[in-house]
C-alpha positions in Angstrom: 0.2 0.1 -0.2 2.8 2.3 0.6 3.9 2.6 -2.4 4.4 5.4 -4.7 1.8 5.9 -7.7 3.2 7.3 -11.0 1.8 9.0 -13.8 -1.4 10.2 -14.7 -3.2 8.4 -11.7 -0.5 9.2 -9.1 -1.3 13.1 -10.3 -5.0 12.6 -9.7 -4.1 10.6 -6.7 -2.1 13.4 -4.9 -4.2 16.4 -5.7 -7.2 14.7 -4.6 -5.0 13.9 -1.2 -4.3 16.8 -0.7 -8.3 18.0 -1.1 -8.5 15.5 1.6 -11.3 13.9 -0.3 -12.1 10.6 -0.8 -12.5 8.7 -4.5 -16.5 9.0 -3.4 -16.7 12.8 -3.3 -14.6 13.1 -6.0 -17.0 10.7 -8.0 -20.0 12.6 -7.3 -18.6 15.9 -8.6 -17.1 14.7 -11.5 -19.9 12.5 -12.3 -18.1 9.7 -12.4 -18.1 6.0 -9.8 -15.4 5.9 -7.4 -14.5 2.5 -8.8 -13.6 4.0 -11.9 -11.8 7.1 -10.4 -9.8 3.8 -8.3 -8.8 1.7 -11.3 -7.5 5.4 -13.3 -5.5 6.4 -10.1 -4.1 2.5 -9.4 -3.4 3.7 -14.0 -5.3 0.4 -14.4 -8.1 2.7 -17.0 -6.7 5.5 -19.1 -9.8 7.8 -19.4 -11.3 9.4 -22.4 -10.3 13.2 -22.7 -14.1 14.0 -21.4 -13.4 11.6 -17.9 -10.2 13.5 -17.7 -12.1 16.9 -18.3 -14.4 16.4 -15.9 -11.9 15.2 -13.5 -9.9 18.1 -13.8 -13.0 20.3 -13.3 -14.1 18.8 -10.2 -10.7 19.0 -8.8 -10.5 22.6 -9.6 -13.9 23.4 -7.8 -12.6 21.4 -4.9 -9.5 23.4 -4.8 -11.5 26.7 -4.9 -13.6 25.9 -1.9 -10.2 24.8 0.2 -8.6 28.4 -0.5 
């Protein structure tokens, strides 16, 4: 469990962890399932550009709320 995540999945995980939100909450905000997000963070799935945009917008929204 303590291994460092890499690539796109690691990037998303790092930003979600910094915002201190769960996979479930990010999924709700992005409109995707928490299971799918978990697979993306583990680099098991490669999301489409549309899904990436949804995740980015959700993370941006969270970031503005934590400022």
